[in-house]
Each structure stands twice: as C-alpha cells, then as structure tokens.
MIMARPA-917006 format. One record per atom (N, C-alpha, C, O): x, y negated, z negated. Coordinates in steps of 0.02 Angstrom, whole numbers, plus 32768, in hexadecimal, padded with zeros to 4 digits. Each point is the difference from the previous one (the first is absolute). Last residue first. Example, Ala and Ser with C-alpha at 12.3 -4.5 7.8 and 13.67 -1.06 7.14 Angstrom:
2
828280707E9E 802A7FC57FFD 7FD97FC97FDB 80197FC97FF8 7FF68155800C 7FD37FC58000 802D7FC48000 803480017FDF 
END
This chain:
204
7BE37C777FA7 7FC87FF87FD0 80057FBB7FD8 7FD67FF27FD6 808A80AA8116 7FFD7FD77FD3 7FCC7FF17FCF 7FC6800E8010 80BD80C58094 7FC07FDD7FEB 800C7FCD7FD0 802380127FD2 806480AE80E8 80087FD47FC8 7FB37FD98001 7FDD7FFA8032 80B480EF8037 7FCA7FCA8008 80057FDD7FBF 801880187FCD 8086809E80E9 7FE67FEC7FB9 7FC87FCD8008 7FEC7FED8038 80F880AD8035 7FC07FF3800F 7FDE7FEE7FB9 800E801B7FCB 80F8801E80B2 7FDB7FF47FC3 7FB77FED8018 7FFC7FE98038 810C80958015 7FC37FEA8016 7FD57FF07FB6 8009801E7FCB 8104800F80AD 7FE17FF27FC3 7FB27FE78018 7FF97FD4802A 80E680C28041 7FBE7FD7800C 7FD77FF77FC1 7FE980307FE3 812F7FFB8062 7FC380137FE3 7FC17FDE8002 80037FC37FF6 80E7800E8055 7FE580368026 7FB380197FEE 7FD7801B8025 80AF7F377F5D 802D80338012 7FE580378025 801480387FF3 7F387F2F7FE0 803180017FCF 80348039800D 7FEF80397FF1 7F127F3D8061 803880338014 803C7FED7FD0 80087FC67FEE 7ED8801A802F 803E7FE97FF2 8033802B800A 7FF2803C8006 7EFB7F687FFA 802B803D8013 80437FE38001 80077FC4800F 7EF480007F82 80407FFB801A 801B80308012 7FEE80387FEF 7F0E7F5B7FC8 802D803A8014 80407FE5800F 80017FC58013 7EF47FF37F81 803A7FF18019 8028803E800D 7FEB80367FEC 7F0C7F3B7FC2 803180498012 803B7FED801E 80017FCB801F 7F467F9C7F4B 803480008029 80168050800C 800C80247FCF 7F4C7F0A7FAB 7FFC804C8013 803C80078031 800B7FCC801F 7FA07F5C7F98 801B801C7FC1 800180558004 7FFF80257FCF 7F5F7F7780E5 80227FD67FCB 802280247FC7 7FDE80247FDB 8012807280FF 7FCE7FD37FE2 80237FD97FCE 803980107FEF 8046806A80A9 7FBD80148017 7FC57FD87FE1 7FCC7FF2801F 813D7FF98005 7FD47FDE7FC8 7FC3800E8019 7FE37FCF8018 811280A08025 7FBD7FF4801B 7FD27FF17FCA 7FF2802B7FD6 81307FE78055 7FCB800F7FD8 7FB97FE38024 80067FD18028 810180A3801D 7FC87FD1800A 7FD1800E7FCB 7FF780387FE7 811D7FFA8069 7FBB80167FE9 7FD77FCA800C 80117FCC801C 810580947FF0 7FD37FD78013 7FB980197FEC 7FF6803A7FF0 812F7FE17FCB 7FB780147FFF 7FD17FC88028 80107FC48002 80FE809A7FA7 7FE27FCA8038 7FB580178007 7FF880398018 80E37FEE7F26 7FC280108021 7FE87FCF8035 80097FC47FFB 80F880777F9F 7FC07FD38007 7FC780288013 80098037801C 80C5803F7F53 7FEF7FF68046 7FC07FCD7FFE 7FD580077FD4 80DE7FEE7F58 7FD280298022 7FED7FED8046 800C7FC88016 80867FB87F51 8015804F8001 7FCF802E8015 800B803C7FF8 7F7D7EF77FB9 804480038007 802380428005 7FF0802D7FD9 7F1D7FAD8071 80197FF67FBF 8051800F8015 80158025802C 7F077F87806D 802C80277FF2 801B7FF77FBB 7FEC7FD17FDE 7F6A7FEA810F 80127FEE7FB3 802C80337FF0 8006802C802A 7F547F6780A7 803C801C7FF6 800F7FFD7FB2 7FF07FCE7FE1 7F2D800680E0 802B7FF67FC6 804A802E8000 800D802C8029 7EF17F748058 803E802B800D 80277FEA7FC3 7FF77FC87FE7 7EEF80318055 803D7FE47FE7 8040802C801E 7FFA80348020 7ED87F7A800C 8037802D8004 80437FE77FE0 80067FC37FF7 7EE980147FEF 803D7FE27FF8 803D80378006 801080267FD2 7EC67FA08062 803580357FF9 804E7FDB8003 800C7FD7802D 7F0E7FC87FDC 7FFF80267FC8 804180377FFB 800C80297FD3 80207F0B80CF 7FC280027FDA 800080357FC8 802D7FFA7FD6 80A67FEC806C 7FD98003803E 7FB380097FF4 7FE78037800F 81177F7D7F78 7FC0800C7FF2 7FDD7FFF803F 80057FCE8023 80FE80717F8B 7FD47FCF802C 7FB780127FFA 7FF1803C8000 81267FEE7F87 7FB4801D800B 7FDF7FC7802A 80187FC78001 80F580A37F9E 7FDA7FBF8027 7FB880248011 7FF9803A8013 80EF7FE67F38 7FC8801B8026 7FE27FBE8023 80057FC47FF3 80DC80A57F6E 7FDC7FCF802E 7FCE8018801E 8000803B8013 80B7800B7F0A 7FC68015802D 7FED7FB38025 80057FCA7FE4 80A580BA7F48 80037FC9803B 7FBD80198022 7FEA80397FF8 80B47FFB7F22 7FD6800A8028 7FF07FCD8031 80157FC77FFA 80C480977F50 7FD77FD78024 7FC98016802B 80098037801B 8062803A7EFD 800B80058048 7FD37FCB8028 7FC480047FF7 80B8803B7EFA 7FC67FDC8023 801680088050 803B7FFA8012 801480CF7F49 80157FBA8013 7FBF7FDA8022 7FD28021801A 800980BE7F46 80117FF18043 800C7FAB8000 7FDD7FD97FE0 7FAB80A17F70 804380248007 80277FF08039 8036801D8004 7EC97FBF8013 8021800A7FBF 8049802A8007 80078037801A 7FA57F2980A6 7FE780377FEA 802E80157FBA 803C7FF47FF8 7F8D7F1E80A1 802E80347FCD 7FDD80317FEA 7FCC7FF67FE1 80237F3F80E7 7FE3802B7FD8 803580237FE5 80378007801B 7F9C7F09807D 8027802B7FD5 7FD580337FDE 7FC87FF07FEC 80187F4380E4 7FFC800C7FC0 803A80307FF1 80367FFC801C 7F447F7180B2 804180107FE6 7FFD80107FB9 7FE97FD37FDD 7F6180038104 801280167FC1 8047800C7FF9 801F801F802C 7F187F5F808E 804B80197FE8 7FFC80147FB6 7FDB7FE37FD9 7F6E7FE5810B 800C80047FB2 804180177FFD 80168023802D 7F367F63808D 804980137FF3 800680057FBC 7FF37FD17FDA 7F33800C80DB 80177FF17FB6 804B80358007 800580338021 7F747F4780B3 7FF2803A7FCF 80297FF17FC2 80157FC87FF1 7FC57FA480D3 800E80348026 7FFC80467FCE 7FFD803A8016 7FDD7ED67FAB 7FC8801A8023 801180488026 7FD280228018 809E7FCA7EF4 7FF87FC68037 7FD4801C8039 7FEE803B7FFE 808C7FF27EFA 7FC280088028 7FFC7FC98039 80017FC37FF8 80AF80C47F3F 80007FC8802F 7FC5800C802F 7FFF8036801F 807E80227EEC 7FC3800F8032 80017FBF8029 80087FCA7FE5 809A80CC7F52 7FF27FC3802C 7FCD800B802E 7FF680398014 807F80357EF5 7FD58007803C 7FF07FBC8022 7FEE7FCF7FDF 80B680D67F66 7FF07FB68019 7FD880078044 80118025802E 8012809C7F01 80047FE98040 7FEB7FB28008 7FD47FE47FE0 807680FF7F6A 7FF97FBC8007 7FFE7FE9804A 803080118023 7FB480E47F3E 80077FDD803B 7FF67FBB8001 7FC97FF07FEC 806881177F85 7FF17FB58003 800C7FDD803A 8033800D8020 7F9881037F8E 802A7FCA802B 7FE17FB57FF2 7FC47FF17FFE 805781237F8B 7FDC7FBD8010 802B7FD58023 803D7FFC7FFC 7FAB811F7FC1 802A7FC67FF8 7FCA7FCD801A 7FC7800F8012 7FFD80D57FD2 80287FFD8040 801E7FBD7FFA 801E7FF28034 7F7B80C27EFF 80057FB88022 80298002803B 803080278001 7F1F809F7FAE 804D7FF17FFB 7FFD7FB28018 7FD57FE88025 7F6B80B47FCB 80067FCF7FCB 804E7FD98000 80137FD57FD7 7F8180E680B3 801080177FBC 80177FC77FD6 801E800A7FCB 80107FA78138 7FC8803C7FDC 8015801D7FBB 803C80027FF1 800C7F028044 800B8043802F 7FD680397FD6 7FEE80037FC5 80167ED38052 7FFE803B7FD6 7FFC80488029 7FDF80088034 80787EDD7FD7 7FEA804B8021 7FF6802A7FCC 802480017FCE 7FCA7EEE8047 802280337FD7 7FE2803D8024 7FC780058016 806A7EDA8015 7FD1803B800D 8024803E7FDD 803C7FFE7FF4 7FBA7EDA8011 8017803C7FE5 7FD580428012 7FC380047FF7 80647ED88055 7FE6803F7FF3 801B80347FE6 803E7FFE8006 7FAE7EF4805F 802B80297FDA 7FD2803B7FE9 7FC57FF57FF1 80487F2280CB 7FDA803C7FDC 8037801F7FD2 803C7FF38004 7F937F078087 802F80307FDD 7FD180367FE5 7FC87FF57FE9 802D7F4180ED 7FDC80237FC3 803780287FDF 80358008801F 7F907F2180A4 802580327FE6 7FE3801C7FB2 7FDB7FE67FD6 7FF67F8F8131 7FF37FFD7FBA 8027803B7FEA 8014802A8029 7FAC7F3180D1 802B80377FDA 7FEA7FFA7FB0 7FE47FCE7FE9 7F877FE48103 80387FF67FDC 802380327FD7 7FF3803B800C 7F107FAD8041 80397FED8035 80377FD97FDD 7FFF7FC37FF6 7F4A80997F8F 7FF180218041 80347FF6802D 800D802C8029 802D7FF67ED3 7FEF7FD18033 7FE9801A8041 801B80328017 800580007ED0 8005801F8042 7FDF7FC68033 7FCE7FDF7FF5 809B7FCE7F24 7FC7801C8015 80098019803F 80287FE08022 80A980297F32 7FE17FCF802C 7FBB801B8018 7FFD803D8002 808F80457F75 802A7FC17FF7 7FD47FC4801D 80027FC87FE7 7FA181327FC9 800A7FD9802B 802C7FC17FF0 7FF47FE67FCA 7FFD811E7FDB 7FE97FBC7FFA 80117FCE8031 803A80028014 7FA381187F8F 80167FDA8037 7FE37FBC7FF4 7FC57FF97FF1 806781097F92 7FE47FBA7FF6 80267FDA803E 803A80098010 7F90810C7FA7 802A7FC48029 7FD67FC57FF1 7FC37FFF7FFA 8057812B7FC6 7FD67FBA7FF0 80327FC58024 803D80078008 7FA8812D7FF7 801C7FBE8005 7FD57FC77FF0 7FC380057FFA 8065811B802A 7FD87FCD7FDD 80287FC48003 803D80057FFA 7FC181058079 80217FBA7FFF 7FD37FD37FE5 7FC97FFC801B 805381237FF6 7FD47FC37FFA 802C7FBD7FF3 802F7FFF7FD8 7FEE810F80A3 801B7FCF7FD2 7FCF7FC78002 7FE17FF38033 801280EC804F 7FD07FE97FC4 802E7FCF7FCB 7FFD80087FC3 803280598125 8026800A7FBE 7FDF7FF57FCD 801A80127FCC 7F707FDF8100 8021802E8001 802B80127FB8 7FFB80367FE2 7F847EFC8042 7FCA80398003 802A80467FFD 7FE7802C7FDD 804D7EEA7FA6 8017802A803D 7FE180398002 800080287FD2 7FAF7EEB7FD2 8006803A7FE5 801D802C8042 7FE37FFD8037 7FF37F037F47 80108028803B 800380417FE9 800B800E7FC6 7FB07EDD7FEC 7FFC804A7FE5 800380318046 7FD97FF8802F 80487EE77F76 8007803F8030 7FFF80447FD8 801B800F7FCB 7FA07ED58002 800F80427FF6 800D802C8037 7FE27FF38034 801E7EE77F85 7FE1803D8034 802080437FDB 80317FFA7FDB 7FA47EDC8019 800B80427FD7 7FEE80358027 7FCB80028020 80667EED8011 7FD7803C8016 802780437FE1 803A8012800D 7FB27ECB7FFC 802580377FDA 7FD2803C8011 7FC37FFE7FF9 80047F1E8051 804C80078009 801E80447FE8 803880118011 7EF47F7C7F79 801D7FF28042 80478008800A 802D7FE67FDF 7F5380C07F79 80067FB68006 801D7FF38040 801B802C8021 7FA680AF7FC7 7FD97FE57FBB 80097FBB7FFD 7FD37FE07FE6 803180E780E1 80227FB77FF6 7FD87FE07FBC 7FC77FEA8003 806F81268063 7FC97FCF7FE2 80257FC27FEF 803480017FE1 7FDC81148098 80197FC07FF0 7FD17FC77FF1 7FC97FFD801B 8069812B8014 7FCB7FC67FF8 802E7FBE7FE5 803180067FDD 7FFD80F980B2 80297FBF7FE1 7FC97FC57FF1 7FEE7FDB802E 805181418015 7FC87FD17FF8 801C7FC67FD6 802480057FCE 802380EB80DC 80157FBF7FD4 7FB97FD87FF4 7FD07FFE8027 80AA81068030 7FC37FDC8001 80147FBC7FCD 802780037FD1 807980A980D5 7FF77FE27FBB 7FB87FD68010 7FF07FE48034 809880F58062 7FF17FB77FEE 7FEF7FF97FAC 800680277FD1 802180A680D8 7FB57FEB7FDE 80077FBB7FE7 7FCC7FE37FF1 80BC805C80F6 7FFC801C7FB7 7FC47FDC7FE2 7FDC7FD48019 804D800F80D3 800480467FEE 800980167FB9 7FFF803B7FEF 804F7ED4804B 7FD8802C8030 800E80477FFC 8037801A8007 7FF37F397F26 801F801A803C 7FCD8022802C 7FD2801F7FE5 7FB57F357F72 803A803A8005 801A80158041 7FE47FF38035 7F397F857F2D 803F7FF5802E 802D803D7FFC 7FFF80277FD0 7EFB7F657FEB 8025803B8001 803D7FED803C 7FFA7FE58036 7F4A7F797F22 80248016803D 802880417FFB 801180117FC8 7F4F7F0D7FC3 8006804C8006 801A80148035 7FE87FEA8034 7FE47F227F2E 801D801B8048 800E80497FEF 8021800E7FCE 7F527F187FC8 801780347FFA 8010802D803B 7FD7800C802C 80057EE57F5B 7FF680318034 8016803E7FEF 802580017FCE 7F897EF57FCB 8032803B8001 7FF2802F8040 7FD57FF2802A 7FE67F067F47 7FF180358030 803F80358001 80377FF47FE6 7FBC7F417F81 7FD1802D7FFB 7FE580348034 7FCF80247FF7 80C77F1C8061 7FFB800B7FBA 7FAE80247FF0 7FCB7FF0801B 80AD803080CC 7FE67FC57FDB 7FF8801B7FB6 7FF9803B7FF0 80B8805080A0 7FBC7FED8000 7FF17FC77FDD 802D7FE97FDC 80C88025808E 7FD180267FCD 7FB77FEA8011 7FEF7FD28025 81238019805C 7FB97FEF7FF3 7FDF80297FD4 8013803B7FFE 80CD7FCF8087 7FFF7FD07FD3 7FB27FE37FF3 7FF27FC58009 806B81428055 7FF57FB7801A 7FF47FD27FBC 7FF0801B7FCA 809180D88075 7FDD7FDB7FDD 7FEC7FC0801E 80247FE4802A 8029810B8041 80147FC17FF0 7FCB7FD97FE6 7FCA7FFF801E 7FEB80C88030 802E800B7FC0 80227FC67FF9 80077FF67FC4 7F05802180B3 803C7FEA7FFC 802E801C7FC3 7FEA80047FC6 7F2B8005808D 8022803B7FFF 804C7FF18002 8028802B8013 7F607F827F37 7FF880308034 7FEE7FE1803A 7FD57FD37FFE 80B97FBD7F40 7FB980108017 800480268040 80297FF9802D 809E80207F20 7FDE7FD78027 7FBB800B8013 7FE380347FF1 80E180157F53 7FBC80148018 7FE47FBE8024 7FE97FD17FE0 811E80768003 7FC17FDC7FE8 7FCF800F8011 8003801B8037 80B280637FF0 802C7FCA7FE8 7FC87FD57FE1 800E7FE47FCC 7FBC812C8049 80007FBC802B 80207FC57FD4 7FF97FFE7FC3 8028810C8045 7FEF7FD07FCC 7FFC7FBE802B 80317FED801F 7FA9811D8034 80287FC78009 7FE57FC57FCD 7FC47FF67FF9 803381228000 7FD57FC18006 802F7FCB7FFB 802C7FFF7FD4 
END
C-alpha cells in the first residue's frame, strides 16, 4: 500500500491550495492499485471548521495484504483562493500503518507547501514538501499538475514523486454529474507499471 505524500482532492494526487467554505465538508471514497492486483480501498472525510482551515482524515484497507492505514491532516490557506491569480497553503499530516494480527507497521509524518495559480487556460498546482518514516531520515517530496475545466468535466495531468524514488506520471478526469457530486478516474505509470484508480465524492 503506497503512502501518499499528502491527501489531495480526488482525483489529483498533487494537492491544491483550496479548502471548502466554513461549515462545509466533503467525503471521498476510491479504489486504487496496480493493474492486475486487488489494490486498496480508501475513505477520506474533510471539514472546514473555521475560515481557511481544513481538517481531514484518511482510512485505507489493502484488499490483498489486509494492511490498514489511518491518518489525519490539517491544511491552512495563506491567502484566499482566487478565480484569476495565485495563492498558497500549507499542510501537515501523519499516517499510521497497522499490519495483520495487530502489529504496527510504523508511521509517516508529511509536511507540504502548496501553490495554485488559476488563469483562463486552466489551473496549475505545485507541491514541495518532506516526509519521514519512523526510524528513517527525512525525504523530499514534489508534485506538479495542470487541470482545465470543460463544463462538468475537468481533466488533468500530473507528475509527483519522493526523493530516491521513481516518479509517477498520471492523467485523469472528474465529472460533476450533480451539485457537490462527482465521479472520477485516473491512470498512471511508474517504472513500467500501470496504476489505476476510480472513485466518487460528495459534499455536505
């Protein structure tokens, strides 16, 4: 089960510098994994209690290996999101892996700097951060993405990775079929392997 550098809004892995309005939230549910494997199931609720601060949680289950991943994350905006212009945010999170029979698989702390720029041609997101697994040194993380809205459908391309690891190149799209309701999918490549995901999200 891969540990994401940060939990971004589906179907992006690269995070954006935006949060919900105060008193609003959303829930995302998805499956992801290597082609031909059973993969993992994820659920991630998030809520914005005060202006500019989003609190989120992550629960995942590896269908084949029966590992469980639990995490929490906070994201706060430095400046309000803009329809035409740039803004920034920071996130911090911790995830813990639990192995079968109750054994601990260790924890990961992740810090992330997030930048988003919106223009008539689309939206660009950039991430720069670091993560640290228990007992290991800090490793740098990075990511860039481009997305463009075409009515109810928003496709994107992105690349992201962790220091000393192979990068992932990914493309996907989300379809908002009703207000605050979306379905999405991605396909990616890493060292000759194909990564797939499909999910849905709803706001409240």
